[in-house]
N, C-alpha and C positions, 0 to 999 in steps of 0.2 A: 902242826898248826891246823886249827879247825877250819872247815869249809866256809863258815860265816866270816872269818877274818881274811880269807883269800878271795872272796867273791868281789867282783868289780861292781862299782855303783851302777845303778840303772841308767841305761842310755836314753837320752831325750833327743828331740828334733825341733829345730826352729826354721821357719820359712820367713824371709824378710826381704824388703827392698831398701837397700842402704841409702839411695839418693832421692827417694820419692818426696820426702818432706811433707807428707800429709799431716795436717794440723788437727783434724777432728776425725772421730771414728766414722768409718764408712762400712755399711753392711751390703753385701752383694750375695744373695742366696745364703749358703751355709758358711760363707767366708766373711770375716771381719778384718778390715784394715785399721790399725790403730797406731798412734805415734808412741814409740818407746820412751822418748825423753820425758814426756809429761804423764804417761799412764802406767809406767812400769811398776811403781810402788803399789798401786791399787789392783793391778791385774796379775802380778807375779807374787803370790804369797810366799813361795818358797825362797828364803833368803839366799841359799846356795845357788839356785838357778839364776836368780836376779843378778847376783854379783858376777856369776860366770858370763852372762850375756853382756853385762856392762863392760867387762874386760875385753870380751870378744869384739864388741862394736867399736871400741876405741882403736881397733886396727884399721878402720875405714876412715880415710882422711880426705880433706879437701885439696885444692891445687897447691896450697901452701904447706901441706903436711900436718894441718891441725885436725884433730878428731872432729867428725861431723855430728850434728844432732838431728839428722834428717831420716833416721832409720824408721821404717814403717814395718811393723810385724804383721804377718798374714796368718790369722788363726782360723782353722777349720773347726767350727763348733766351739767348744770350750778352749780357753787359752791354757791348756794343760801340757803343751809341748810334747805330746805323745808322738810316736812314730806313725806317720800317715800311711793309710793303705794306698795302693795304686789308684783306686777310684778317687779317694780324697785328694791325692796329689794332682790328679788330672783336673779335678774341680777347682783346686786352688789356682792352677795355671790358667784355666779358662776364665776365672774371675779376674785375674790380673789382665788378661787380654781384653776383657770387656771394659775394665777401668781405663786402659790405654785408649781404646776406641772412643770411649766417652769423652776423655779429656782432649785428645788430639782433634776430634771432630768439632767439639765446641769451640776450641780456639781457632780452628780453620774457618768455621762459620763466621765468627766475629771478625776475623781478618778480612775475609772477602766482602762481607756486607759493609764494613766500614771503609773498604778500599785503603787499608793501611797495612802494608806488607811487613812493617816492623813488629806487628803483634804476632810473631811466629809461635807455633805450638812447640811443646817439648818433644823430644824424640823418644823412641822406645827404650833407649838406654837409661833414661831417668827412672824407669820402672823395672830395672833389672831384678829378676827374681832369683834369690839364692836360698838353697836349703842345706842346712848343716846338722849333722849329728854331733852330740856332745855328751860328756859326763861331767857334772859339776865337780869342780876341784881339780880336774885334769886339764892341763894346758896344751895337750897335743892337738894339732890341727892339720888337716889334709885339705888340699885345694884341688878341686876337680874343674877342668876346663874341657868341656865336651866329653870325650872318652878318655882323656888323659888325666891321671890322678897323680898328684905330687904330695908325698907324705914326709914325715920326719920333722915337721915344723912345730914351733911353740908359739902360743899367743904372745904377742909383743915382739916377736922376732921379725915378722913380716907385716907389711902394710898394703892396703888396697886403695890406691888413689882414685878419686872421682874421675870418670871419663870426661874428656873435653867435649864429647859429642852429646851431652844431655839436652841441648836445645834450649828453646825459649822458656820463659818463666811463667807464661800464661797457662796455668795448670789447674784450673778449677774444673772438677768433674761435672758432668751434666746429670743432675739428680734424676731427671725424668728417664734418661737412658738406663741408668743403674737400676732404678725401680722396675723398669720393664724387664730387664734381664733377670732380676730376682724372682719375677713371677713366672718364668718359663717352666719350672717344674710343675706348677699347678694349673698351667694353661692347657689349651687343646692341642698343643704341639705333639706330633708324633716323635718318637725317639729319633728317627732318621732326620726329621726337620730340625730338631735342636742340635744334633751333631753337625749338620751342615752349616747351621748358623754360627756355631762356635768355631768350626773349622775355618770359616772365612775370616774370623777375627784373628786367628793365628797368622794367616797370610798377611792381614793388615799390619799386625805387629812387625813382622819380618820386613815389610815394605817401608817401615818407618824407623829403621835402624840407620843412624847417620854415620856409621863407620865408613872409612874410605875403602874398606874391602868390598862394599856393596855398591855397584854402579847404579846410575839412574835408570838405565835400560833394564837391569834386573828388577828394579822396583816396579817398573811399568808392568812387567810380566807377572810379578807377585800380586799386584793390585788387580790385574785382569783375571788372575786365578781366583781371587776372592769374589769377583763378580760372577764368574762361572759357577762357583759353589752356591752362592745365594740364589742365583737365577735357575740353577738346575739345567744348564745348557744341554740339550739332547744331541745325539750324534746325527746332525743334519749336514747337508752339503754347504749351504750358505750360512755359516755360524755368525758372521758379521751382521747379516741382514736379520737373522733371528734375534740376536742380542739387541740390535737397534729397535726392532719392533716391540720386544718384550719390555725394555726400559721405557720406551714411549708409552706403552699400554699401562704400565704401573705408575708412572710418575707424571704424565702430562695431564693437563686440564683442558676443558673446552676452549678457553681463551689462550692457550699456549700458542706461541708464534710458530707458524709453519715455515718450512724452507723447501725449496724445490731444486733438485739436482738432476743432471742427466745420467741415466743408467748406462750400462754397458752397450745396449743396443740403441742408444740415442733417445730413448723415451724419457719423458719427464717423470720423476718420482718425488712425491711430496711426503715429508714426515715432519712431526714437531721437531724443533731445533734440538731438544734434549736427545731425541732419537738419533739424529745425525751426529751429535757428540759421541754417543755410545758406538756408533759405526766407526767414526774416526779413531776412537781409543782402541777398539778391538783390531782395527786394521794396523794400527801402530804396533800392537802386541804381536800380530802375525809377522810383520816385517822384521821385528827384533828376533823372534824365535827362528825365522828362516835365514838369518844371517845377512839381511840386507843392510846397506849403508844407511845410517840414520843421521840426518842433519839436525842441528840444534833447533831450527825453526819447527821441525815436526813435533817437538816436545812441548811447544807453547800453545796455549789456548788463545784463539783469536778474539780479543776484546779491545775495543777502542779506549775505554776508560781505565781498564785494569791490564795494562800491557805486561805486567809482571806475572800474570797467571800462567801456570803450566797445566798440562793434562792431569798430572798427578794430584795437584791441589784440587782440581774439579772432581777428580775421582773420589777423593775423601768425602765430598759433600753428597755426591750421587749415591755412593755406597751407604752412607748414613741414612739417606732417605729410603733406600730399598730395605735396609734392615729395620728401620722404624716402621715402615709400612707393613712389613711382615709381622712385627711384634704387635702392631695395632690390629691386624687382621685376626690374630689369635687372642685378643683381649688382654694382652700384657700391659698395654698403655692406652689411655684415651677414654677412660670411663666417663670423666667429666665432659669430654668433647662430645661423646655420643648423647649425653643428657642435654647439653646445650644445643646440639643440632636438632634434637627432637623438639625442644621449645621453639627454636627458630622456625621449624617447619610448620608449627601451629600458626605463626604470624605470617610467614611467607611460604605457603605450600609449594612443595617441589624443591626446596633447598637441598642441595646434594650434601650428604654427610661427608663424602670424601673431600668435597671442596672446603668444607668447614675444617676438616682435619688438616688439610694442607696449610691453611692459614694459621691454625693454632699450634701446629708442630714446627712452624717456621720455614716450611718449604718454599712458600711464596717469596719471601724476602731473598732467598738464595736464587731462585729462578729469575727474579727481576734483576738482581745484581749481575747475573750471567747473560742477560739479554734474551731469556727464554720466555718471559712474560712481558706484556706491555707495561710501561711505566704508569703509575697511578696518576689520574688527572688531578688538578688543583683542588677541585671540589671534593674528590674522594679523600685526598690528603687531609682536608679540613675536617671531614667527618671522622677520620681515624683519630 
């Protein structure tokens, strides 16, 4: 038999999120997310590949065992289903992490500002990323779970049910956040800075897994790690104080409400309230990693109007602000904000650009909802 007749078909690769349910194409840097159910016919010209993927995706089912139509394909560059290089695979993973960050933070922002805890965000499981190698026409399938590989299966013999922990349905991405992340390759970011930013998003994703295998205390440590990476916490003696002052320096405004507490030596110490929140959150992290007993009340954010708030919910919003301020600093977002601030400065000399950015990027609404900025007066509400 000739070599041509015995040679196996070319191997392809597909990366996809079976439960994401993204309805329109989303581009994030070199990665495009697109819905397979509505775009397969125009994007997948090879009939054998398309039919193979259709059979494969029917193995993913909802809670009743019915095939789902929520598959989102993640294409790096062209939708040619080539084998990705390690760098391309890492960029795809990073793009999914940025997508999760965008969607979760937007939903959390809306929930807190509306004081409506029923508007819960989706979990990281909704955006589970799967990569499979395949040969069109061959139904062999292997399942990898971490470092464990199970082979010898055929398409149609096994099924993958949708996790119960996919979370809320408020899953619209924040286009401004995605656009900002897409611009990081062409911005003034140093390589180390970009790696640090995307590394923090990986910890954010892990902190938003709703599996029962991950405790709330572990999530606090994960989110605190994301903060450490974004802030670049140095090896100093008083890390809690450093984190508190750094968060206050980056996120507070002249009108931010202050709070005074007694220090260890009985001296009064005043910081903006957001700084004291960062202090409390990092102290909570320290207590967890040192094995201290943690009471449920320590996990709650003290709010008169929003008694359902936890430190983890607040952490989502503060981390979003820190990340967006970093992206703004390097010109990845806010071009129109800078232009508008320059025009305002002509009318009202001395208008602070950072103050204008805080208002336009939605930080003010969050700070007011959390009691970190004074409420607007009736007259100012009327002007708005």
